[in-house]
C-alpha positions in Angstrom: 88.5 53.8 106.5 86.8 53.9 110.1 85.6 56.5 112.0 83.9 56.3 115.6 82.7 59.1 117.8 82.5 58.2 121.5 82.3 59.8 124.7 85.3 60.2 126.4 84.6 62.2 130.1 83.5 65.4 131.1 85.6 68.3 132.0 85.7 69.6 136.1 83.5 72.6 134.7 80.5 70.1 133.4 81.6 70.4 129.9 81.0 66.9 128.0 84.4 65.6 126.0 84.1 63.4 123.3 86.7 61.6 121.2 86.8 60.5 117.5 88.7 57.9 116.1 90.0 57.7 112.7 91.6 54.5 110.9 92.5 53.9 107.4 93.7 50.1 108.8 97.4 51.1 109.0 97.5 54.4 110.9 94.8 55.7 113.3 94.2 58.7 115.3 92.4 60.6 118.2 91.1 63.7 118.6 89.2 65.4 121.4 86.4 68.1 121.6 88.5 69.1 124.2 91.5 71.7 122.9 90.9 70.3 120.0 93.4 68.0 120.9 95.7 65.5 118.5 95.6 62.9 121.7 96.8 59.6 120.0 98.5 58.7 116.6 99.8 54.8 115.9 101.0 53.5 112.9 103.1 49.9 112.8 106.7 48.9 113.2 109.0 47.2 110.2 107.5 44.0 111.9 104.2 45.1 111.8 103.2 45.6 115.1 101.3 49.0 115.7 102.2 51.1 118.3 101.8 55.0 120.2 104.2 57.6 118.5 102.8 60.8 120.5 102.9 61.7 123.9 99.6 61.8 125.8 97.4 60.3 128.9 94.8 58.0 129.4 92.2 60.0 130.7 90.4 63.0 130.6 92.2 64.3 134.0 95.3 63.3 132.5 94.7 66.3 129.4 93.4 69.2 132.1 96.3 68.9 134.3 99.1 71.0 134.1 101.3 70.0 130.9 103.4 71.5 128.4 100.6 71.4 125.3 100.9 68.0 124.5 99.1 67.5 121.1 97.0 70.6 121.4 95.8 73.1 119.2 98.1 76.2 120.1 96.1 80.2 119.3 95.8 82.5 118.8 99.8 82.9 118.9 102.0 80.2 118.9 105.2 80.6 120.2 106.4 83.6 122.3 105.6 87.8 122.1 108.3 89.5 123.9 107.2 91.2 127.2 103.3 90.1 125.9 102.7 93.7 124.3 102.1 94.6 120.0 101.1 97.6 118.3 98.5 97.2 115.7 97.3 100.0 113.7 98.8 102.4 116.5 96.8 100.5 119.4 99.4 98.9 121.7 97.7 95.8 123.0 98.7 93.9 126.6 98.6 89.7 126.5 98.8 87.9 129.4 102.2 87.2 130.2 103.1 83.1 131.4 106.6 82.2 130.1 108.2 84.8 132.6 107.3 88.0 131.1 106.8 87.2 128.0 103.3 85.7 126.1 103.9 82.2 125.2 101.2 79.7 123.6 98.2 82.1 123.6 98.3 82.8 127.1 97.1 81.6 130.7 94.3 79.0 129.1 94.8 78.9 125.0 92.8 77.4 122.3 94.6 74.0 123.9 92.1 74.5 127.0 88.8 75.0 125.4 85.8 73.1 124.1 85.5 72.9 120.4 82.5 71.8 118.6 83.4 68.2 116.6 82.0 67.0 113.4 83.1 64.3 111.2 83.6 63.7 107.7 84.3 60.9 105.2 85.1 60.6 101.0 86.5 57.8 99.0 90.3 59.1 99.9 90.3 60.6 103.7 88.1 60.8 107.0 88.6 62.9 109.6 86.9 65.5 112.1 86.4 69.1 111.6 86.8 71.4 114.7 85.6 74.7 115.3 85.3 77.9 118.1 85.0 81.4 118.2 87.5 83.1 120.3 85.8 86.4 121.9 87.1 89.9 121.0 89.7 90.3 124.4 90.2 86.5 124.7 93.6 86.9 126.6 94.1 90.3 125.6 93.5 89.6 121.4 91.3 92.2 119.8 88.3 91.1 117.6 86.3 87.7 117.5 87.7 85.0 115.9 86.1 82.2 114.1 88.4 79.1 113.9 88.3 75.8 112.2 90.6 73.0 112.9 90.7 69.6 110.8 92.3 66.7 110.8 92.1 64.3 108.1 93.6 60.6 107.1 94.1 59.7 104.1 94.2 56.1 102.6 97.9 56.9 101.9 98.9 57.4 105.2 98.7 61.1 105.5 97.4 62.8 108.7 96.9 66.5 107.4 96.1 69.5 109.7 94.2 72.5 108.2 93.6 75.7 110.0 91.2 78.3 109.0 90.5 81.6 110.4 88.1 84.8 109.9 88.3 87.6 112.2 85.6 90.8 112.5 88.2 93.3 113.4 92.0 93.3 112.5 94.5 90.9 114.9 96.8 88.2 115.6 96.7 84.6 114.2 99.5 82.0 114.4 98.6 78.3 114.7 99.9 74.8 115.4 99.4 71.8 116.5 101.5 71.1 119.1 102.1 67.0 119.4 105.3 65.5 120.9 106.6 62.9 118.9 108.6 59.6 119.6 108.8 56.9 116.6 109.9 54.4 118.7 106.5 53.6 119.9 107.2 53.9 122.7 104.8 56.7 123.8 107.5 58.6 125.6 109.3 55.5 127.4 112.6 56.0 125.4 115.0 58.9 124.5 114.8 60.5 120.7 118.3 61.2 120.7 119.2 58.5 118.2 116.6 59.3 116.0 117.6 61.0 112.6 116.3 64.3 111.4 117.2 65.6 108.0 115.2 69.8 107.7 115.2 71.3 104.9 116.4 75.1 106.0 119.4 76.7 105.1 118.5 79.1 108.4 117.1 79.7 111.5 116.1 82.6 113.7 118.5 83.6 116.7 116.7 83.9 120.1 118.7 84.9 123.5 118.5 83.0 126.9 114.5 83.6 127.2 114.1 81.9 123.6 112.9 85.3 122.3 114.0 86.4 118.6 117.0 88.9 118.5 116.0 89.5 115.1 119.1 87.3 113.2 118.8 85.3 110.9 121.4 82.8 111.1 123.1 80.4 108.5 122.9 77.0 109.8 126.1 76.2 107.9 129.0 74.9 110.1 126.4 74.8 113.1 124.9 72.4 115.4 121.4 73.5 113.9 122.4 72.3 110.3 120.0 69.7 109.6 120.4 69.7 106.1 121.8 66.0 105.7 119.9 63.6 107.9 122.1 62.8 110.9 121.2 61.7 114.7 119.5 64.2 116.9 122.4 63.4 119.0 125.1 64.2 116.8 125.2 68.0 118.1 122.6 68.6 120.8 125.2 68.8 123.6 126.9 71.4 121.8 123.5 73.2 120.5 122.5 73.1 124.2 119.2 71.2 123.3 117.2 72.6 120.6 113.9 74.9 120.7 114.7 76.6 117.8 112.6 77.8 114.7 114.1 77.1 111.2 113.0 79.6 108.0 112.2 76.5 105.7 113.8 77.0 102.2 110.6 76.2 100.3 107.1 78.0 101.4 104.5 78.0 99.5 100.7 79.6 101.0 99.4 77.5 98.7 100.9 74.1 98.6 102.5 72.2 101.1 106.3 72.1 100.9 108.8 69.5 102.3 109.8 70.5 105.2 111.1 67.9 107.4 112.1 64.0 107.3 112.2 61.9 111.2 113.3 58.3 111.2 113.8 56.3 113.6 116.2 52.9 113.0 115.3 50.9 116.0 111.5 50.7 114.7 112.0 51.5 110.7 109.1 54.3 111.4 109.7 57.3 108.6 107.5 60.5 109.3 107.8 63.3 106.6 106.0 66.6 107.4 104.9 68.8 105.0 103.8 72.5 105.0 102.8 75.8 103.9 103.9 77.5 107.0 107.1 79.5 106.4 109.1 78.1 109.9 109.5 75.3 111.5 109.8 75.2 115.4 112.2 72.0 116.6 111.9 71.4 120.2 113.5 68.5 122.0 111.4 68.3 124.9 114.1 70.0 126.9 111.8 70.8 129.7 110.1 67.8 130.9 111.6 66.6 134.3 110.1 63.4 134.7 107.3 65.1 136.8 104.6 64.2 134.5 103.4 60.8 134.5 102.0 59.8 130.5 99.5 57.2 129.7 101.0 53.5 131.0 102.7 55.4 133.5 105.4 56.3 131.8 107.6 59.3 133.5 107.9 62.4 130.7 111.7 62.7 130.7 113.6 65.1 128.9 114.1 64.5 125.2 111.9 61.4 125.1 110.0 63.2 122.3 110.1 65.8 119.4 108.0 68.7 118.7 107.9 69.8 114.6 105.6 73.0 115.0 104.6 74.4 111.6 104.2 78.3 111.7 105.1 81.7 111.6 108.1 83.2 113.2 108.3 83.8 117.2 107.3 87.7 118.2 106.4 88.1 114.5 104.0 91.1 116.0 107.2 93.1 117.1 109.5 92.4 113.8 108.1 93.9 110.8 110.8 92.0 108.8 108.9 88.8 109.7 106.5 86.9 108.2 103.0 88.9 109.3 100.8 87.4 111.9 98.2 90.2 111.2 94.6 89.1 110.1 92.2 91.7 109.0 88.4 91.7 108.2 87.3 90.0 105.0 90.6 88.3 105.1 90.9 84.1 105.2 93.8 82.8 107.3 94.5 79.5 106.1 97.2 76.6 106.6 97.9 73.2 106.2 100.5 70.3 107.5 100.9 67.1 106.3 102.5 63.7 108.1 103.1 61.2 106.3 104.1 57.8 107.7 106.1 55.1 106.2 108.7 52.9 106.6 112.4 52.0 105.8 
């Protein structure tokens, strides 16, 4: 296991950014103090050739540019809050609306745009980096000072784990996730992911309206384009579904022990990625809104369906849906969640 901390650049506002590069000799990842971004993950294909599995940029200027959250730590609230409003303990709060009339992924400047403190760690089984910051009371409209820790760790068994912790001094909302875009062909986004094969361990999903806001109904996946209970290509039903950007209610959910949520396989490369999480939901997104205007590392154009996201989190708009899993955090409570990505070959 190796860890290297290297200078990555200086932001437009003058803040220094460092990169942490961690490798176990087979799988490697890079994470930045800018946004606690998971900026790179690489692993070998069935021929033993390592390649990039995520969408990202060659330099800090790319990460500072406008882009759809590539690799970012999302907070305070991942996904959407309808009309940017919620009530907590009888008080109504107004959030920044950055997705039409709605609040998305933390607002105008979410956690993926902030500078974090980074500290490496290592033991016999894993090596990684721990990022921390305090989100001040009122940031993007959220109440309470929120202390947040995000840890990335790579094990000797090719498991990349992402752990989230948070504590607050006033009642607030917390729903954190990582927003990596994956392409297991190893093309860095240069190929389509529709021929990837996917299995999602979920019997139901959250129905949404045309603005991707939950209707309140939880629908069964059975006999629908949203059924991934058996592994199938993403291409099989994507046209019928109109593309995927939906939160699945996972069949198994344990806040203390990550359960298997999804399995992805690339027939071209042989790479397999299994996702385990303690979260109750998994947002499956097929990069429907990429239009070729963003240039990725190596001069690759980010096109529609060039990557997929599997964002383990709570349900969208849960602050306004009392029947959804709660995203409320109170003083004295500790928010903790963990997601594991296990890489192998088939």
